[in-house]
matplotlib code that plots the C-alpha trace (Angstrom):
import matplotlib.pyplot as plt

x = [38.4, 39.2, 39.0, 35.4, 34.4, 35.6, 33.7, 30.5, 31.0, 31.7, 28.6, 26.4, 27.9, 27.2, 23.6, 23.0, 24.7, 22.6, 19.4, 16.7, 17.1, 20.8, 20.5, 17.5, 19.6, 22.9, 22.5, 25.8, 27.5, 30.3, 31.2, 28.9, 31.8, 32.4, 28.8, 28.4, 31.6, 30.1, 26.6, 27.9, 30.3, 27.4, 25.4, 28.4, 28.8, 25.0, 25.1, 28.2, 26.3, 23.2, 25.4, 27.2, 24.8, 21.3, 18.8, 19.2, 16.4, 16.6, 14.2, 15.1, 17.6, 16.2, 19.2, 17.9, 15.2, 16.3, 19.9, 21.1, 20.5, 21.9, 23.1, 23.5, 26.2, 28.0, 31.3, 31.8, 31.7, 35.0, 36.8, 35.4, 36.5, 40.0, 40.3, 39.4, 41.9, 44.6, 43.8, 44.1, 47.4, 48.7, 47.6, 49.2, 52.5, 52.2, 52.6, 53.1, 50.1, 47.8, 47.5, 45.6, 43.1, 44.1, 40.6, 39.7, 41.0, 38.1, 39.4, 42.4, 43.0, 44.5, 46.9, 47.1, 43.9, 43.7, 47.3, 47.2, 43.9, 44.2, 42.6, 40.2, 38.0, 37.0, 34.9, 32.3, 31.7, 31.3, 28.3, 25.4, 23.1, 25.8, 26.7, 23.0, 22.4, 25.3, 24.3, 20.8, 22.2, 24.7, 22.5, 25.9, 29.1, 31.1, 34.7, 36.5, 38.0, 39.5, 39.3, 40.1, 39.8, 39.3, 38.5, 36.0, 37.0, 34.4, 34.1, 31.8, 33.5, 32.0, 32.2, 32.9, 33.3, 31.7, 30.2, 27.8, 24.8, 26.0, 25.9, 29.0, 29.5, 30.5, 29.9, 26.5, 26.1, 28.8, 28.3, 30.1, 30.0, 30.8, 32.0, 31.4, 34.1, 32.4, 28.9, 27.3, 24.4, 23.2, 25.7, 28.6, 28.4, 26.4, 25.6, 22.4, 20.8, 18.0, 16.1, 15.9, 12.6, 13.8, 17.2, 15.7, 13.1, 15.9, 17.9, 14.8, 14.6, 18.2, 20.2, 23.0, 25.7, 28.4, 31.0, 32.1, 31.0, 27.3, 26.9, 24.8, 25.2, 21.4, 18.6, 15.5, 15.3, 15.9, 13.1, 10.8, 11.5, 10.8, 7.9, 9.9, 9.7, 12.8, 13.0, 16.7, 17.4, 20.3, 20.9, 22.0, 24.9, 26.8, 30.4, 30.4, 27.3, 27.6, 25.8, 25.5, 25.0, 24.7, 26.6, 25.2, 22.1, 22.1, 23.9, 26.2, 28.5, 27.6, 30.4, 30.5, 29.4, 31.2, 34.0, 34.9, 33.8, 35.8, 34.9, 36.3, 35.0, 34.7, 34.1, 32.7, 32.3, 30.4, 32.5, 32.0, 33.4, 33.0, 34.8, 37.0, 38.2, 39.0, 40.8, 43.2, 43.9, 44.1, 46.1, 45.3, 48.4, 47.6, 44.0, 45.3, 47.7, 45.2, 44.4, 40.8, 40.2, 37.3, 38.4, 37.5, 37.3, 36.3, 37.4, 39.9, 43.4, 43.2, 46.1, 45.3, 47.0, 48.4, 48.5, 50.8, 50.2, 46.7, 44.0, 40.2, 38.4]
y = [-64.7, -62.3, -59.4, -60.5, -61.0, -57.3, -56.0, -57.7, -56.5, -53.0, -53.1, -54.2, -51.6, -48.8, -49.9, -49.9, -46.6, -45.1, -46.5, -44.1, -45.8, -45.1, -41.5, -40.9, -41.8, -40.2, -38.1, -39.3, -42.6, -42.7, -46.0, -47.2, -47.0, -43.2, -42.4, -44.2, -42.5, -39.1, -40.0, -41.2, -38.3, -35.8, -37.5, -37.0, -33.3, -32.7, -34.4, -32.3, -29.1, -30.0, -31.0, -27.6, -25.1, -26.7, -27.7, -25.6, -23.0, -22.6, -23.6, -26.3, -25.1, -24.1, -25.8, -29.3, -28.8, -25.9, -26.9, -23.2, -20.0, -16.4, -14.2, -10.6, -8.3, -11.0, -9.2, -5.5, -4.6, -2.7, -5.8, -8.0, -5.5, -5.3, -9.0, -9.1, -6.2, -8.4, -11.3, -9.1, -7.8, -11.4, -12.3, -9.3, -10.1, -13.7, -14.6, -18.4, -18.4, -18.1, -21.4, -22.4, -25.0, -28.5, -29.4, -26.6, -23.1, -21.2, -20.9, -19.6, -21.0, -19.0, -20.9, -20.4, -18.4, -17.4, -16.3, -14.4, -12.5, -12.1, -14.0, -11.2, -12.7, -15.1, -12.2, -13.6, -16.4, -13.7, -12.3, -13.5, -14.4, -16.6, -18.3, -18.9, -20.5, -22.7, -23.7, -24.5, -26.8, -28.7, -28.6, -28.5, -26.5, -26.7, -26.6, -24.9, -27.8, -26.1, -22.7, -22.2, -19.1, -18.9, -16.7, -17.8, -16.3, -15.3, -17.5, -18.6, -21.8, -25.2, -26.1, -29.3, -30.5, -28.3, -26.1, -29.0, -30.3, -32.5, -33.5, -34.0, -36.8, -35.2, -36.9, -36.3, -33.4, -31.2, -28.1, -25.4, -21.6, -19.3, -15.8, -13.6, -11.0, -9.9, -9.8, -13.2, -12.7, -14.2, -12.0, -12.1, -15.8, -17.6, -21.1, -22.8, -25.1, -27.5, -28.2, -31.7, -32.6, -32.0, -33.5, -36.8, -36.8, -36.6, -39.4, -41.5, -40.8, -41.9, -38.7, -38.6, -36.4, -37.7, -38.5, -36.2, -38.6, -38.6, -34.8, -32.5, -28.7, -28.3, -30.5, -29.2, -31.9, -34.5, -33.0, -33.0, -36.5, -37.8, -35.4, -33.6, -30.0, -27.9, -25.1, -24.4, -21.2, -19.0, -16.4, -12.9, -11.9, -8.7, -8.4, -9.5, -11.8, -15.5, -18.5, -21.6, -24.8, -28.5, -29.4, -33.0, -31.4, -30.8, -27.7, -26.2, -23.2, -20.7, -19.0, -15.2, -13.4, -10.4, -9.5, -12.4, -14.0, -14.2, -16.5, -17.9, -21.3, -22.7, -26.4, -27.2, -30.4, -30.9, -30.2, -30.6, -27.0, -23.6, -22.9, -20.3, -22.6, -25.3, -22.6, -22.0, -25.7, -26.2, -23.0, -20.6, -21.5, -25.2, -24.6, -22.3, -24.9, -27.8, -29.8, -29.8, -33.4, -35.3, -36.7, -40.2, -39.3, -35.8, -36.1, -33.4, -34.8, -37.2, -36.8, -34.4, -34.0, -30.6, -29.1, -31.0, -34.2, -34.8, -33.4, -33.2, -36.4]
z = [25.2, 28.0, 25.6, 24.5, 28.2, 28.9, 25.9, 27.0, 30.6, 29.4, 27.3, 30.2, 32.6, 29.9, 29.6, 33.4, 33.9, 31.2, 32.5, 33.8, 37.3, 37.5, 36.1, 38.3, 41.3, 40.5, 37.4, 35.9, 34.6, 37.0, 38.6, 41.6, 44.1, 43.4, 43.5, 46.8, 48.2, 47.4, 48.8, 52.1, 52.4, 51.7, 54.5, 56.8, 55.9, 56.4, 59.8, 60.8, 59.9, 61.9, 64.8, 64.8, 63.4, 63.9, 61.2, 58.0, 57.8, 53.9, 51.2, 48.7, 46.1, 42.7, 41.2, 41.8, 39.2, 37.1, 36.6, 36.7, 38.6, 38.4, 41.3, 40.3, 41.7, 43.5, 42.9, 42.4, 38.7, 38.9, 40.3, 37.5, 34.9, 36.4, 36.1, 32.5, 31.9, 33.5, 31.3, 28.2, 29.4, 30.0, 26.4, 24.8, 26.6, 25.6, 29.3, 29.7, 32.3, 29.2, 27.5, 24.3, 25.0, 23.8, 22.9, 20.6, 19.3, 20.8, 24.4, 26.2, 29.7, 32.5, 34.8, 38.5, 38.5, 42.1, 42.4, 39.0, 39.4, 43.3, 46.2, 46.7, 43.9, 46.7, 48.0, 45.7, 48.2, 51.0, 49.1, 51.4, 48.4, 46.8, 50.1, 51.1, 47.7, 47.9, 51.4, 50.2, 47.4, 49.5, 52.8, 54.4, 54.2, 51.0, 49.8, 46.9, 45.1, 42.1, 40.4, 36.7, 34.5, 30.6, 27.7, 25.0, 21.6, 18.9, 15.9, 13.1, 12.4, 13.3, 17.0, 18.9, 22.5, 25.2, 22.4, 21.6, 23.6, 26.4, 30.1, 32.2, 34.5, 37.7, 41.1, 42.8, 45.3, 43.5, 41.5, 39.5, 39.7, 36.9, 37.9, 34.9, 34.3, 31.0, 29.7, 29.0, 26.6, 23.3, 21.5, 23.8, 24.6, 27.2, 28.3, 27.2, 29.8, 30.1, 33.3, 35.0, 33.5, 29.9, 30.5, 31.6, 28.6, 26.1, 27.8, 27.7, 24.0, 23.5, 23.5, 26.1, 24.6, 26.8, 24.3, 21.5, 18.7, 20.0, 20.6, 18.4, 17.9, 17.7, 19.1, 17.4, 14.9, 17.5, 19.7, 16.6, 15.7, 19.3, 20.1, 22.8, 23.9, 23.0, 25.6, 26.4, 28.5, 29.1, 31.9, 30.7, 33.1, 33.7, 34.9, 38.6, 38.4, 38.9, 37.5, 39.8, 37.8, 37.9, 34.8, 34.9, 33.3, 29.5, 28.5, 25.9, 25.7, 23.1, 21.2, 21.3, 18.2, 19.2, 21.7, 24.0, 27.3, 30.4, 33.2, 36.4, 37.1, 40.6, 41.4, 44.8, 46.9, 50.3, 53.3, 57.1, 58.0, 56.6, 53.3, 54.7, 57.6, 55.0, 52.7, 55.6, 55.7, 52.0, 51.2, 48.4, 46.5, 46.5, 45.4, 42.5, 41.2, 41.7, 38.5, 37.4, 37.9, 39.5, 42.9, 43.6, 47.2, 48.3, 52.0, 53.0, 53.4, 50.5, 48.1, 45.3, 41.9, 41.0, 37.5, 35.3, 37.1, 35.9, 33.6, 34.0, 33.0]

ax = plt.figure().add_subplot(projection="3d")
ax.plot(x, y, z, "-o")
ax.set_aspect("equal")
plt.show()
């Protein structure tokens, strides 16, 4: 009987979290307690910004409706190229800091990214356009929560996981940033995105792409069957450019047809103080070794797992 009750309860919760009302409010299917924690914390951080720096004089972030945006030349091209050369060197030496993805054979992951590539890649956040766009999205200061690096390999094989159309289920008021170390185009591998309007239309039609078994590689037929527009977009990037994105919108990674794609991925949460002040408190080594997991509570000072203790949800 308890098992049946749990199954019924889980089914009801799933329906609630996949409702237009819940998605419209949080854009994820996380539990209510986590969403409430992030929503309240975001308000605290915004109030702290206003108290110290005054009302923010920035336009609304295009990220809120478009899902992704590109900033060109965020890091010097030469630095980006040097980073990708370092990754190649580590691969050729079979360095233990290069790990094969446990989910698929299409990605190599770089451990301790900040320590391995050098903390000067954080100069990307000192780029005025990058910093202003992150401020505009958070409407407060922000904190680097984790940093990971990976290489996508070319393939013609069938894909799965992140290579299929999906939406993640990250907490509200968080975002990712991809620092491109190599070209990201249709041939060299890019990420396809959908905007908020299309993401919500597909959800209302019954496509969620949250779990592996319900993800499609292509959505043209689904769009046709449900009379939906199919208008994904990608952002061509050069080494040193960044893509800032809300991965709770529909997206998919596209495998390179030639060469490979190197990216450093940053995950940000709101914060009451400037990211560089917080960095001094967190420590570069701690961030570099931090596991890519979703924190239930984003407040600084809350215990955080390190790599090896936990994995991303």
